[in-house]
N, C-alpha and C positions, 0 to 999 in steps of 0.2 A: 422515445423510451431509451434509457441509458444503455442497456446491453446492446441494442442495435447500433447506437451511436458509436460505441466503443469498438465495434468490429473493424471500423476503418483505421483504428489506431494500433492494430496489431495485437499479438498475444502476449508480448512482454513489454515492460516499461522500466524506466530508470528509477530505482528507489531513492529515498531521501537520506539513506545512511551512507556508509563509505566515506569518500572524501568530501561529500557534500555536507556532512554533519560535523564540520570543523570550523575553526576561525583562522583567518589569515592565510588561506591556501588558495587564493583566487586563481592563480595560473593553472594549478593542477585541476581545480574544480571545473574551470572553463574548458580545459582539454577533454575532460570526461563528458561534459554536456555536449560539446561539439562532436565528439566521437559518436555519441548516441544519435545526434541529428544526422550525421553523415551516413550512419548505418540504418537509417529508416525508422528509428525508435521515435515515437511521437508522444508517448505517455510519460509525463514527468511528475514525480512525487515530491512533496515537501511538507513542512509543518512549521507553524509559527515558532515552535520551541526547538527546531532542529538547527541550533547554532546559526551559521551564516548561509544556510542552504538557499533561502529565498534571495538573499543578497547576491549570491553567485549566479542564480538564474537571471535575476534582474540585470546583471552586468552584461549578459548575453542578449536578452530580449530588447533592451534599450538600443543596442547597436544594430539590431536586426528585427524591427517590428513586424516585418513580413513573415519572419520565421515564427514569431509568437502567434500570429493569427492562424498558423497551420498546425499548431500542436495542442495537446490536451494537458493543461496545467492544473494540477491538484494541490491543495494545501489543507491544513487542519487548524482547529483551535481547541485548546484544552480548557478554556474558560467554561465554567459551569453556569454562569448567569448571562442574561441578555446583554447588559451593558459591556461586560468584559469581552464577550464574543464579538460584538460589533467593533469594539476598539481593536481587537486582534485582526479583524478583517481589514480595517482601514490601514493598519500597519503592514499587513501582508501585501496590500496593493502598492503601498509606497516602496516596500523592499523589492517587490517583483517588477516594479515599473509597469504596471498594468492597471486597468480599471475594471477587470472582471476575472472570475475564476471559472474554469470548466467544471470543477468539482471541489466543493468545500465540505470538510468532514468534521464531525464531532469526534474529538480525539481521545482514544484510550479510555473507553468506558469500562469500569472494573467492578463496581459495587452497587448494591441496592441504593446506597446514599447518592451515588452518581446519577442513577436513573431518576430519583426523586428531584434532585437539584436541577437537573437539565430539563425535566418535563413540567415542573411546577410553574405557576404564574411567575413571570420575571426570569425564567430559566433560559438557558442557552438555546433550547429548541426554538423559542420564539424568534431569536435572531436569525437562525438558519432558514426558517420558513419565510421570514421577512426578506432576507437577502435574495432568496430564489424568486419570490413574488415580484421584487423590484427589478429583477434582471441583473443584479450584481454578480450572481452566480448562476450557472446553467443548471447544476444538479447539486443535491446535498446527500451526504452519506454519514456513516458511523463506523468507527474503527475500535477494535479491541483484541487483546491477546492474553487476557488474564483469566476470564471465566466465560466459557461458552454459553452457559445458561443465561447470564446477564446480557451478553451480546445478542443472543437469539431473541430475548424479550425486547431489546432496543429496536432491532430491525423489524420486528413484528408489529410493535405498537406505534412506532414513529413513522412519519411520512417521508422516508428516505428512499433515494434512488439507488444506493449502493452500500455495500458492507465490505470492510477490509478485515481480513482474519488470517491467522497463521495457516499455511498449507505446506506440510513437509512430512516425511515418514514418521517422525515422532508423533504427529497428530494422528497418523494412520494407526499407530500402536495404541495411543491413549484414548482415542475417541473423544467426542464432544463437539469440537469445531467442525469436523468433517462429517460427523454422524447426526448432528442436530442443527447447528447453525447453517451449514451449507444447504441441507434440504429445505429449511425454512426460507432461505433466500431464493431458492429455485421456485418454491411454491408462490412466493410473492412476485417472482419474475423481476428481481432487481439484479444489478451487476454484482459480481463477486470478485474482489481484488485480493489476490493471494500475496501475503507478505511472509517474512521469516522463512522464505523458501529454502535458504541454505541453513537456517536455524543456527544452533551453536555447534555445528557438526564438524568443525575443523579437526578435532581429534579423530573423529570417525573417518573423515576424508583421508587423513594421513595414514591411519592405521590399516584401513581396509581398501584404500584406493578408490573410494567413491568419488566420482567427478561432479563438479558443479553442473555440468550438462545433464547428468542423470537426475539430479535433484530438481532441476528446472523442468525436465520432462515429466518427472513424477507429479509436480504441482499442476502442470497443464493437463495431465491425465485425469484430474479430478473434475473436469468440465467447468472450471472457473472461467471468468471473463478475461482476466489478464493477470499475469504474474509479474511482480516487481522485485528487483534485486538491486541493492545498493552496491555501487562499484567504486573502486579506488584508483583504477588504472584504465588506460585505453584498451589494454588486452582483455580485461574483465568485461568491458563493454562489448568487445568483439565476440566473446564467448556467448554472452547473453543474447545478442542480436542474431548470431548464427543459429543458436539453438531454437529461438523462437521462429525464425524464418524457415529453417529446414527441419521442422519438427518430425521426429520419428516416434510413432506410437510406442508407449511403454508396454512391453510384453508381460504376460502373467509371470513368467520366470523371473524377470527383472524386478517386478513388484514383490514377489515372494522373497527374493534375495535381499532386498532393502529392508523388509520387515524383520527378517532374521537377524540382520546386522544391527539394526537400530533398537530392537526390543530391549536388550540388556541395559541400554543407556537412556531410555526414553525419559524417565523421571529426571535424570540429571540434565539432559539437554533441553528439557522444557522449562528452563530457568525463567523464561519470559512470562510464564504463568504466575510467577510469584509464590510458588508452593514449596520451593526448596529451602 
C-alpha cells in the first residue's frame, strides 16, 4: 500500500519546480538534488513537461545507480491518450536514466473533458494501468490544482494509489481541496502529496513575516502523506529538510494567525486554480 511505503521516505520531498524546472542550469540543479540526498530527502518529484528536470535527475542517477535504487522517483504525463502517455513514459525513462518509476501520475486534471478523454477507451488511464501491471511503475496517481470537484472525482473513480493537490493556508480559507478532496483520499486510503505548499505567498511572506517553515508545518498539519517544495538553492533544501525532520506541531494559535493573514489575499493567491 503506497501510504505505508511512503513512510520510509519521510514527510517532505523535493518538488519539481524551482531550479529543476529550467533549462541549461545543470550545475545548480545537481547541487540542489545532491543537497537533498545529503540531508536525507528521498522523495523526488518531476514531470515530463517540467523543462529539463528529468534530465537533471538523470545526470545524477546515471553516475550513482545505487543512489537511484534507494530513492522514490516520481514523474508525470500530461498526455490524455494511451499512445501519448506511453510515449511520455518511455521518454521519461530515457531522460531519467532508469527503467522504472516509483510513482507515475496523470498530470494536471482540470476539466470534465479531461476526465472523459483520460478514462474513455484509448485514454491515458489505460496506459497507467498497463504500466503498473507490467512493473514499469510501482504506483500510479493523479494530480490537479484547478478544480477540487474534478480531482475528487478522478481519485474516487480511477484505480490510483496517490493524489497530488495544493495544501496551503489559501486552501484552508477557500475550501474544496482540503474539505472534499482530502477526505475522499483518506476514505480511499491512498497517499496524499501536498504541493503548492508555499503557494504564491511571497508577497505575504515579505509583508507579514510568514516563514517557509511555518507554511511547511501548516501543510504537514493536514495529515497528508508527504509535502513537496521546489527549491532553487542549497539553503532552501536545508530549510525543507530541517522542517520535515524536526517537525513541530502547528498550534491552534498559529493556525488562526495564518488564516487571518491569508484570508484577504486568498482569491488572488489561488492563481493556480485558474479562476483569476
